[in-house]
LUMVOSE-147537 format. One record per residue (C-alpha): residue number from 1; residue in three letters; x, y, z. Coordinates in steps of 0.25 Angstrom, whole numbers, plus 2048, in hexadecimal, padded with zeros to 3 digits. Example, Ala and Ser with C-alpha at 12.3 -4.5 7.8 and 13.67 -1.06 7.14 Angstrom:
BEGIN
+-----+------+-----+-----+-----+
|  nr | rest |   x |   y |   z |
+-----+------+-----+-----+-----+
|   1 |  ALA | 831 | 7EE | 81F |
|   2 |  SER | 837 | 7FC | 81D |
+-----+------+-----+-----+-----+
***
This chain:
BEGIN
+-----+------+-----+-----+-----+
|  nr | rest |   x |   y |   z |
+-----+------+-----+-----+-----+
|   1 |  UNK | C2E | B01 | 6C9 |
|   2 |  UNK | C3D | B01 | 6CC |
|   3 |  UNK | C42 | B0C | 6C3 |
|   4 |  UNK | C3E | B18 | 6BA |
|   5 |  UNK | C46 | B21 | 6B1 |
|   6 |  UNK | C4E | B1B | 6A7 |
|   7 |  UNK | C4C | B0D | 6AE |
|   8 |  UNK | C5A | B09 | 6B1 |
|   9 |  UNK | C58 | B03 | 6BF |
|  10 |  UNK | C60 | AF7 | 6BA |
|  11 |  UNK | C67 | AF5 | 6C7 |
|  12 |  UNK | C5D | AF8 | 6D1 |
|  13 |  UNK | C5D | AEA | 6D8 |
|  14 |  UNK | C58 | AE6 | 6E6 |
|  15 |  UNK | C63 | AE5 | 6F1 |
|  16 |  UNK | C67 | AD7 | 6F0 |
|  17 |  UNK | C76 | AD8 | 6EE |
|  18 |  UNK | C80 | AE2 | 6ED |
|  19 |  UNK | C84 | AED | 6F7 |
|  20 |  UNK | C7A | AF6 | 6FD |
|  21 |  UNK | C7C | B02 | 707 |
|  22 |  UNK | C6F | B04 | 70E |
|  23 |  UNK | C69 | B12 | 70C |
|  24 |  UNK | C5D | B19 | 712 |
|  25 |  UNK | C52 | B21 | 70B |
|  26 |  UNK | C5A | B2E | 70C |
|  27 |  UNK | C66 | B28 | 705 |
|  28 |  UNK | C5C | B22 | 6FB |
|  29 |  UNK | C56 | B2F | 6F8 |
|  30 |  UNK | C63 | B36 | 6F6 |
|  31 |  UNK | C67 | B2B | 6EC |
|  32 |  UNK | C5A | B2C | 6E5 |
|  33 |  UNK | C5C | B3A | 6E2 |
|  34 |  UNK | C6A | B39 | 6DD |
|  35 |  UNK | C67 | B2D | 6D4 |
|  36 |  UNK | C5B | B34 | 6CE |
|  37 |  UNK | C64 | B40 | 6CB |
|  38 |  UNK | C6E | B37 | 6C5 |
|  39 |  UNK | C64 | B31 | 6BC |
|  40 |  UNK | C5F | B3F | 6B8 |
|  41 |  UNK | C6E | B42 | 6B4 |
|  42 |  UNK | C6E | B35 | 6AC |
|  43 |  UNK | C61 | B38 | 6A5 |
|  44 |  UNK | C66 | B46 | 6A2 |
|  45 |  UNK | C73 | B41 | 69C |
|  46 |  UNK | C6B | B36 | 694 |
|  47 |  UNK | C62 | B41 | 68E |
|  48 |  UNK | C6C | B4C | 68C |
|  49 |  UNK | C6E | B49 | 67E |
|  50 |  UNK | C60 | B49 | 67A |
|  51 |  UNK | C5D | B56 | 681 |
|  52 |  UNK | C69 | B5D | 67B |
|  53 |  UNK | C69 | B56 | 66D |
|  54 |  UNK | C66 | B63 | 665 |
|  55 |  UNK | C72 | B6B | 66A |
|  56 |  UNK | C7B | B5E | 66A |
|  57 |  UNK | C79 | B5B | 65B |
|  58 |  UNK | C7B | B6A | 657 |
|  59 |  UNK | C87 | B6B | 660 |
|  60 |  UNK | C8E | B5E | 65B |
|  61 |  UNK | C89 | B60 | 64D |
|  62 |  UNK | C82 | B52 | 64C |
|  63 |  UNK | C74 | B4E | 648 |
|  64 |  UNK | C69 | B4B | 652 |
|  65 |  UNK | C69 | B3D | 64E |
|  66 |  UNK | C78 | B3C | 651 |
|  67 |  UNK | C77 | B44 | 65E |
|  68 |  UNK | C6C | B3A | 662 |
|  69 |  UNK | C76 | B2F | 662 |
|  70 |  UNK | C7C | B34 | 66F |
|  71 |  UNK | C6F | B2F | 675 |
|  72 |  UNK | C70 | B22 | 66E |
|  73 |  UNK | C7E | B1F | 672 |
|  74 |  UNK | C7C | B23 | 681 |
|  75 |  UNK | C6F | B1A | 682 |
|  76 |  UNK | C77 | B0F | 67B |
|  77 |  UNK | C82 | B10 | 685 |
|  78 |  UNK | C79 | B10 | 691 |
|  79 |  UNK | C71 | B04 | 68B |
|  80 |  UNK | C7D | AFC | 68A |
|  81 |  UNK | C85 | B00 | 696 |
|  82 |  UNK | C79 | B00 | 6A1 |
|  83 |  UNK | C79 | AF1 | 6A4 |
|  84 |  UNK | C88 | AEF | 6A1 |
|  85 |  UNK | C8C | AFA | 6AB |
|  86 |  UNK | C81 | AF5 | 6B5 |
|  87 |  UNK | C89 | AE8 | 6B6 |
|  88 |  UNK | C96 | AEF | 6B6 |
|  89 |  UNK | C94 | AF9 | 6C1 |
|  90 |  UNK | C8C | AEF | 6CA |
|  91 |  UNK | C95 | AEF | 6D6 |
|  92 |  UNK | C98 | AFE | 6D6 |
|  93 |  UNK | C93 | B06 | 6E1 |
|  94 |  UNK | C87 | B0E | 6DC |
|  95 |  UNK | C8B | B1B | 6E2 |
|  96 |  UNK | C98 | B1B | 6DB |
|  97 |  UNK | C93 | B16 | 6CE |
|  98 |  UNK | C87 | B20 | 6CD |
|  99 |  UNK | C90 | B2C | 6D1 |
| 100 |  UNK | C9A | B28 | 6C7 |
| 101 |  UNK | C90 | B25 | 6BC |
| 102 |  UNK | C8B | B33 | 6BD |
| 103 |  UNK | C99 | B39 | 6BD |
| 104 |  UNK | C9C | B31 | 6B0 |
| 105 |  UNK | C8F | B37 | 6AB |
| 106 |  UNK | C92 | B45 | 6AE |
| 107 |  UNK | CA0 | B44 | 6A9 |
| 108 |  UNK | C9B | B3E | 69C |
| 109 |  UNK | C91 | B49 | 699 |
| 110 |  UNK | C9B | B53 | 69C |
| 111 |  UNK | CA4 | B4D | 692 |
| 112 |  UNK | C99 | B4C | 688 |
| 113 |  UNK | C96 | B5B | 68A |
| 114 |  UNK | CA5 | B5E | 685 |
| 115 |  UNK | CA5 | B54 | 679 |
| 116 |  UNK | CA8 | B5C | 66D |
| 117 |  UNK | CA1 | B53 | 663 |
| 118 |  UNK | C97 | B49 | 661 |
| 119 |  UNK | CA1 | B3E | 65F |
| 120 |  UNK | CA7 | B41 | 66C |
| 121 |  UNK | C9A | B43 | 673 |
| 122 |  UNK | C94 | B35 | 66F |
| 123 |  UNK | C9E | B2C | 677 |
| 124 |  UNK | C9E | B36 | 683 |
| 125 |  UNK | C8F | B35 | 684 |
| 126 |  UNK | C90 | B26 | 683 |
| 127 |  UNK | C9A | B25 | 68E |
| 128 |  UNK | C93 | B2E | 697 |
| 129 |  UNK | C86 | B26 | 696 |
| 130 |  UNK | C8C | B1A | 69D |
| 131 |  UNK | C89 | B21 | 6AA |
| 132 |  UNK | C7A | B21 | 6A7 |
| 133 |  UNK | C7B | B12 | 6A5 |
| 134 |  UNK | C81 | B11 | 6B3 |
| 135 |  UNK | C79 | B1B | 6BB |
| 136 |  UNK | C6B | B19 | 6B8 |
| 137 |  UNK | C6A | B0A | 6BB |
| 138 |  UNK | C74 | B0A | 6C6 |
| 139 |  UNK | C6C | B16 | 6CD |
| 140 |  UNK | C60 | B0C | 6CE |
| 141 |  UNK | C69 | B02 | 6D4 |
| 142 |  UNK | C6F | B0C | 6DE |
| 143 |  UNK | C61 | B11 | 6E3 |
| 144 |  UNK | C5B | B03 | 6E3 |
| 145 |  UNK | C66 | AFE | 6EB |
| 146 |  UNK | C66 | B0B | 6F4 |
| 147 |  UNK | C57 | B0B | 6F7 |
| 148 |  UNK | C50 | B03 | 701 |
| 149 |  UNK | C46 | AF9 | 6FA |
| 150 |  UNK | C3A | B01 | 6FD |
| 151 |  UNK | C40 | B0D | 6F6 |
| 152 |  UNK | C47 | B06 | 6EB |
| 153 |  UNK | C3D | B07 | 6DF |
| 154 |  UNK | C39 | B15 | 6E2 |
| 155 |  UNK | C48 | B19 | 6E3 |
| 156 |  UNK | C4B | B13 | 6D6 |
| 157 |  UNK | C3F | B19 | 6CF |
| 158 |  UNK | C43 | B27 | 6D5 |
| 159 |  UNK | C51 | B27 | 6CF |
| 160 |  UNK | C4D | B24 | 6C1 |
| 161 |  UNK | C44 | B31 | 6C1 |
| 162 |  UNK | C51 | B38 | 6BE |
| 163 |  UNK | C50 | B34 | 6AF |
| 164 |  UNK | C42 | B3A | 6AE |
| 165 |  UNK | C47 | B46 | 6B5 |
| 166 |  UNK | C52 | B47 | 6AB |
| 167 |  UNK | C48 | B47 | 6A0 |
| 168 |  UNK | C40 | B52 | 6A7 |
| 169 |  UNK | C4B | B5B | 6AA |
| 170 |  UNK | C58 | B56 | 6A3 |
| 171 |  UNK | C53 | B54 | 695 |
| 172 |  UNK | C4D | B62 | 694 |
| 173 |  UNK | C59 | B68 | 69A |
| 174 |  UNK | C63 | B62 | 691 |
| 175 |  UNK | C5A | B66 | 685 |
| 176 |  UNK | C5A | B75 | 68A |
| 177 |  UNK | C69 | B75 | 68D |
| 178 |  UNK | C6C | B6E | 680 |
| 179 |  UNK | C64 | B79 | 678 |
| 180 |  UNK | C68 | B85 | 680 |
| 181 |  UNK | C77 | B82 | 684 |
| 182 |  UNK | C7B | B75 | 67D |
| 183 |  UNK | C7C | B66 | 67E |
| 184 |  UNK | C89 | B67 | 686 |
| 185 |  UNK | C83 | B6E | 691 |
| 186 |  UNK | C78 | B64 | 692 |
| 187 |  UNK | C83 | B59 | 693 |
| 188 |  UNK | C8A | B61 | 69E |
| 189 |  UNK | C7E | B62 | 6A6 |
| 190 |  UNK | C7D | B53 | 6A7 |
| 191 |  UNK | C8B | B53 | 6AB |
| 192 |  UNK | C88 | B5D | 6B7 |
| 193 |  UNK | C7C | B55 | 6BB |
| 194 |  UNK | C84 | B48 | 6BB |
| 195 |  UNK | C8E | B4E | 6C4 |
| 196 |  UNK | C83 | B52 | 6CE |
| 197 |  UNK | C7D | B45 | 6CD |
| 198 |  UNK | C8A | B3D | 6D0 |
| 199 |  UNK | C8C | B46 | 6DC |
| 200 |  UNK | C7E | B43 | 6E1 |
| 201 |  UNK | C7F | B34 | 6DF |
| 202 |  UNK | C8C | B34 | 6E6 |
| 203 |  UNK | C87 | B3B | 6F2 |
| 204 |  UNK | C79 | B34 | 6F3 |
| 205 |  UNK | C7C | B26 | 6F1 |
| 206 |  UNK | C83 | B1D | 6FB |
| 207 |  UNK | C8E | B14 | 6F9 |
| 208 |  UNK | C8D | B05 | 6F8 |
| 209 |  UNK | C81 | B03 | 6EE |
| 210 |  UNK | C85 | AF7 | 6E5 |
| 211 |  UNK | C79 | AF0 | 6E0 |
| 212 |  UNK | C7B | AE2 | 6D9 |
| 213 |  UNK | C7E | AE2 | 6CB |
| 214 |  UNK | C74 | ADB | 6C1 |
| 215 |  UNK | C77 | ACC | 6BE |
| 216 |  UNK | C77 | AC5 | 6B1 |
| 217 |  UNK | C6B | ABB | 6B4 |
| 218 |  UNK | C61 | AC7 | 6B5 |
| 219 |  UNK | C66 | ACB | 6A7 |
| 220 |  UNK | C64 | ABD | 6A1 |
| 221 |  UNK | C56 | ABD | 6A6 |
| 222 |  UNK | C53 | ACA | 6A1 |
| 223 |  UNK | C58 | AC7 | 693 |
| 224 |  UNK | C50 | ABA | 692 |
| 225 |  UNK | C42 | AC0 | 695 |
| 226 |  UNK | C3B | AC5 | 689 |
| 227 |  UNK | C31 | ACE | 690 |
| 228 |  UNK | C3B | AD5 | 698 |
| 229 |  UNK | C44 | AD7 | 68D |
| 230 |  UNK | C38 | ADD | 685 |
| 231 |  UNK | C36 | AE7 | 690 |
| 232 |  UNK | C44 | AEB | 68F |
| 233 |  UNK | C43 | AEC | 680 |
| 234 |  UNK | C37 | AF5 | 682 |
| 235 |  UNK | C40 | AFF | 68A |
| 236 |  UNK | C4A | AFF | 67E |
| 237 |  UNK | C3F | B01 | 674 |
| 238 |  UNK | C39 | B0D | 67C |
| 239 |  UNK | C46 | B14 | 67D |
| 240 |  UNK | C49 | B12 | 66E |
| 241 |  UNK | C3B | B18 | 66B |
| 242 |  UNK | C3D | B24 | 674 |
| 243 |  UNK | C4B | B28 | 671 |
| 244 |  UNK | C49 | B27 | 662 |
| 245 |  UNK | C41 | B34 | 664 |
| 246 |  UNK | C46 | B39 | 672 |
| 247 |  UNK | C54 | B3A | 66E |
| 248 |  UNK | C51 | B45 | 664 |
| 249 |  UNK | C46 | B4C | 66C |
| 250 |  UNK | C4F | B59 | 66D |
| 251 |  UNK | C52 | B5A | 65E |
| 252 |  UNK | C44 | B56 | 65A |
| 253 |  UNK | C3E | B61 | 663 |
| 254 |  UNK | C48 | B6C | 65D |
| 255 |  UNK | C47 | B68 | 64E |
| 256 |  UNK | C39 | B63 | 64D |
| 257 |  UNK | C31 | B6B | 657 |
| 258 |  UNK | C3A | B77 | 656 |
| 259 |  UNK | C3B | B78 | 666 |
| 260 |  UNK | C44 | B81 | 66D |
| 261 |  UNK | C4D | B7D | 678 |
| 262 |  UNK | C43 | B80 | 683 |
| 263 |  UNK | C38 | B78 | 67C |
| 264 |  UNK | C41 | B6D | 67A |
| 265 |  UNK | C45 | B6D | 689 |
| 266 |  UNK | C36 | B6E | 68C |
| 267 |  UNK | C32 | B62 | 683 |
| 268 |  UNK | C3D | B59 | 68A |
| 269 |  UNK | C38 | B5E | 698 |
| 270 |  UNK | C2A | B5A | 694 |
| 271 |  UNK | C2E | B4C | 690 |
| 272 |  UNK | C37 | B4A | 69C |
| 273 |  UNK | C2C | B50 | 6A5 |
| 274 |  UNK | C22 | B46 | 6A1 |
| 275 |  UNK | C2C | B3B | 6A1 |
| 276 |  UNK | C2E | B3D | 6B0 |
| 277 |  UNK | C1E | B3E | 6B1 |
| 278 |  UNK | C1D | B30 | 6AA |
| 279 |  UNK | C27 | B2A | 6B3 |
| 280 |  UNK | C21 | B2F | 6C0 |
| 281 |  UNK | C13 | B2A | 6BB |
| 282 |  UNK | C18 | B1C | 6B7 |
| 283 |  UNK | C1F | B1B | 6C5 |
| 284 |  UNK | C12 | B1D | 6CC |
| 285 |  UNK | C09 | B14 | 6C3 |
| 286 |  UNK | C12 | B09 | 6BD |
| 287 |  UNK | C0E | AFF | 6C8 |
| 288 |  UNK | BFF | B01 | 6C5 |
| 289 |  UNK | C01 | B02 | 6B5 |
| 290 |  UNK | C0B | AF7 | 6B4 |
| 291 |  UNK | C19 | AFA | 6AF |
| 292 |  UNK | C18 | AF2 | 6A2 |
| 293 |  UNK | C0B | AF9 | 69E |
| 294 |  UNK | C10 | B07 | 6A2 |
| 295 |  UNK | C1D | B05 | 699 |
| 296 |  UNK | C14 | B01 | 68D |
| 297 |  UNK | C0B | B0D | 68F |
| 298 |  UNK | C16 | B16 | 691 |
| 299 |  UNK | C1D | B11 | 684 |
| 300 |  UNK | C11 | B12 | 67C |
| 301 |  UNK | C10 | B21 | 680 |
| 302 |  UNK | C1E | B23 | 67B |
| 303 |  UNK | C1A | B1D | 66E |
| 304 |  UNK | C0E | B26 | 66D |
| 305 |  UNK | C17 | B32 | 66E |
| 306 |  UNK | C20 | B2D | 663 |
| 307 |  UNK | C14 | B2A | 65A |
| 308 |  UNK | C0E | B39 | 65C |
| 309 |  UNK | C1C | B3F | 65C |
| 310 |  UNK | C1B | B45 | 64D |
| 311 |  UNK | C0E | B4C | 651 |
| 312 |  UNK | C15 | B56 | 65B |
| 313 |  UNK | C1A | B62 | 653 |
| 314 |  UNK | C1B | B6B | 65F |
| 315 |  UNK | C21 | B6A | 66D |
| 316 |  UNK | C13 | B6B | 673 |
| 317 |  UNK | C0E | B5F | 66A |
| 318 |  UNK | C1B | B57 | 66D |
| 319 |  UNK | C18 | B59 | 67C |
| 320 |  UNK | C0B | B52 | 67A |
| 321 |  UNK | C10 | B47 | 671 |
| 322 |  UNK | C1C | B44 | 67A |
| 323 |  UNK | C15 | B43 | 687 |
| 324 |  UNK | C12 | B34 | 687 |
| 325 |  UNK | C21 | B31 | 683 |
| 326 |  UNK | C25 | B3A | 68F |
| 327 |  UNK | C1C | B33 | 699 |
| 328 |  UNK | C22 | B25 | 694 |
| 329 |  UNK | C30 | B28 | 692 |
| 330 |  UNK | C36 | B26 | 6A0 |
| 331 |  UNK | C2A | B1E | 6A5 |
| 332 |  UNK | C2A | B13 | 69B |
| 333 |  UNK | C39 | B10 | 69F |
| 334 |  UNK | C34 | B10 | 6AE |
| 335 |  UNK | C29 | B07 | 6AA |
| 336 |  UNK | C32 | AFD | 6A3 |
| 337 |  UNK | C3B | AFC | 6AF |
| 338 |  UNK | C2F | AF9 | 6B8 |
| 339 |  UNK | C2A | AEF | 6AE |
| 340 |  UNK | C38 | AE8 | 6AE |
| 341 |  UNK | C39 | AE8 | 6BD |
| 342 |  UNK | C2B | AE2 | 6BF |
| 343 |  UNK | C2C | AD8 | 6B4 |
| 344 |  UNK | C39 | AD2 | 6BA |
| 345 |  UNK | C3D | AD7 | 6C7 |
| 346 |  UNK | C48 | ACD | 6C9 |
| 347 |  UNK | C4F | AD2 | 6BB |
| 348 |  UNK | C4C | AE1 | 6BE |
| 349 |  UNK | C5B | AE4 | 6BF |
| 350 |  UNK | C5F | ADE | 6B1 |
| 351 |  UNK | C52 | AE3 | 6AB |
| 352 |  UNK | C53 | AF1 | 6AF |
| 353 |  UNK | C62 | AF2 | 6AA |
| 354 |  UNK | C5E | AEC | 69D |
| 355 |  UNK | C52 | AF6 | 69C |
| 356 |  UNK | C5C | B02 | 69F |
| 357 |  UNK | C64 | AFD | 693 |
| 358 |  UNK | C57 | AFC | 68B |
| 359 |  UNK | C54 | B0B | 68E |
| 360 |  UNK | C61 | B10 | 689 |
| 361 |  UNK | C62 | B06 | 67D |
| 362 |  UNK | C54 | B0C | 679 |
| 363 |  UNK | C59 | B1A | 67A |
| 364 |  UNK | C65 | B16 | 671 |
| 365 |  UNK | C5D | B10 | 667 |
| 366 |  UNK | C53 | B1B | 666 |
| 367 |  UNK | C5D | B26 | 665 |
| 368 |  UNK | C65 | B1F | 65B |
| 369 |  UNK | C59 | B1B | 653 |
| 370 |  UNK | C53 | B29 | 653 |
| 371 |  UNK | C60 | B2F | 64F |
| 372 |  UNK | C61 | B25 | 643 |
| 373 |  UNK | C53 | B28 | 63F |
| 374 |  UNK | C56 | B37 | 63F |
| 375 |  UNK | C62 | B35 | 636 |
| 376 |  UNK | C5A | B2D | 62D |
| 377 |  UNK | C4F | B37 | 62C |
| 378 |  UNK | C59 | B42 | 629 |
| 379 |  UNK | C60 | B3A | 61E |
| 380 |  UNK | C52 | B37 | 618 |
| 381 |  UNK | C4F | B46 | 618 |
| 382 |  UNK | C44 | B44 | 623 |
| 383 |  UNK | C43 | B4C | 630 |
| 384 |  UNK | C4C | B46 | 63A |
| 385 |  UNK | C42 | B43 | 645 |
| 386 |  UNK | C37 | B3E | 63B |
| 387 |  UNK | C37 | B2F | 63F |
| 388 |  UNK | C3C | B2F | 64D |
| 389 |  UNK | C2E | B2E | 653 |
| 390 |  UNK | C2B | B22 | 64B |
| 391 |  UNK | C37 | B1B | 64F |
| 392 |  UNK | C34 | B1E | 65D |
| 393 |  UNK | C26 | B1A | 65C |
| 394 |  UNK | C2A | B0C | 656 |
| 395 |  UNK | C33 | B0A | 662 |
| 396 |  UNK | C28 | B0D | 66C |
| 397 |  UNK | C1E | B05 | 665 |
| 398 |  UNK | C27 | AF9 | 666 |
| 399 |  UNK | C2A | AFC | 674 |
| 400 |  UNK | C1B | AFC | 678 |
| 401 |  UNK | C19 | AEF | 670 |
| 402 |  UNK | C24 | AE8 | 677 |
| 403 |  UNK | C20 | AED | 684 |
| 404 |  UNK | C12 | AE7 | 683 |
| 405 |  UNK | C18 | ADA | 67F |
| 406 |  UNK | C21 | ADA | 68B |
| 407 |  UNK | C16 | ADD | 694 |
| 408 |  UNK | C0E | AD1 | 68E |
| 409 |  UNK | C1A | AC8 | 68F |
| 410 |  UNK | C1C | ACB | 69E |
| 411 |  UNK | C0D | AC9 | 6A1 |
| 412 |  UNK | C0E | ABB | 69A |
| 413 |  UNK | C1A | AB7 | 6A1 |
| 414 |  UNK | C14 | ABC | 6AF |
| 415 |  UNK | C07 | AB3 | 6AC |
| 416 |  UNK | C10 | AA7 | 6A8 |
| 417 |  UNK | C18 | AA8 | 6B5 |
| 418 |  UNK | C0B | AAA | 6BD |
+-----+------+-----+-----+-----+
***
C-alpha cells in the first residue's frame, strides 16, 4: 500500500526524472514528522466546520443546512483544484511550496475567524482550502522523492496518519472549543497550528525536491479503463454517503440526543479513535486480505451503521451503532488507494490524483445533499434529520455494489491477459 489517510498520494512517483537531493534516514525521519503534522493541520482545517457547526449557525444566524454548505463549497474547491494545481506547481521546489501552502492555510483561517457574516465567510473559506488541495498530494510527492526506495512506502503511509490523528484529536477539540468558546476560536486554532506546521516544514525539508509532473498520456489511459474508473467512482459514492450524515453530526448530537458539549466531544473522539484503529489494522493486514476485498467489507460496515442509525436514541447506543463506520471511515480510503496502486502501477500517479478529487467530490455531494434533505424535511413539517440516514445508506449500497463489480471486472481482465 502506498498511502493512507485521505489518500492523496497523487504525485508520489519513483525517481525517474526531476531534481532530487540525496537525504539520509535522519533527514527522512525529520521530514516525515513535519509532513505528518502538516496533514494533521490540513485535516483539522477540513473538519473545523463540522466540529463547530452548532455555534457557527447560532452566531451567524443561518440554518444548519445553510451552514453545512461551507463543507460542500470547500470540498468542491478541493475536488476541482487538486489535479489542476498539481500540474501547475509541478516544477516548484516542494520545501517552498509546502511551506507557503501552510502559510496560505493559516492566513485563510485567521481571516475566516474575523468574518462578520456568512456571506463573507463562504468565499474566505473556499479560498483558504486551495492550500489543502496542494499540500496533501504534494507532501506525498516530497516524502516519496526524499526517502530511499526501501523506506518510501512506509514513509508515505506514515505521513497520511496525520488525517486520522486529526479526527481523533482535532474534531473533538473543535467541537469543545466551538461549544465552550465559539467557532471563531476553533478557526483561530487552525491558523496557529498552520503557522507551527509551516515553520516545521521549512526547517525539516531540504531544498531541491522537484518530482516530475503528471503527464497527459496517463490520464488518457485512466479515463478509458471502465474498471479503474469504477473504483474511483466507488470513492466518490462512499464520500457522498458518509458526508450526508457526517457533516451534521454535531447538530444531530445536540438536537436529537440532547448531548452536552463534553458528550459531543466524546462522541467525536470515539469515532476518530476507532478510525485510527481501523487504519492501523488495515495497514497490517491488507496484503493478506487483498485491497479490493478489504475496501468492499469496510464499505459494507459503513452501510450497516447507516441502516442501524435510527435505533440509537442515546449516546451509548450511538457509540455501538457507529463503530463499524468508524473502523471503515479512513481505512476504506486507504484500501481504495492500495487497490488502485496494485491494479495499475504504471498509472498510479494519475489514478491517485483522480481519487483525491473523488474523495472531495463525494464530500461536497454528501454535504450539499444532506443540507437539501434537511431543508425539504423542515419545509414538509418533518424532523430535519429524519431521512438523512436513508440517503446515506443508498449511497453506501451503491458503492458496495459497484465495488463488487469492479473487482470482478479486474479479475476477468487479469485472466484474459494471462
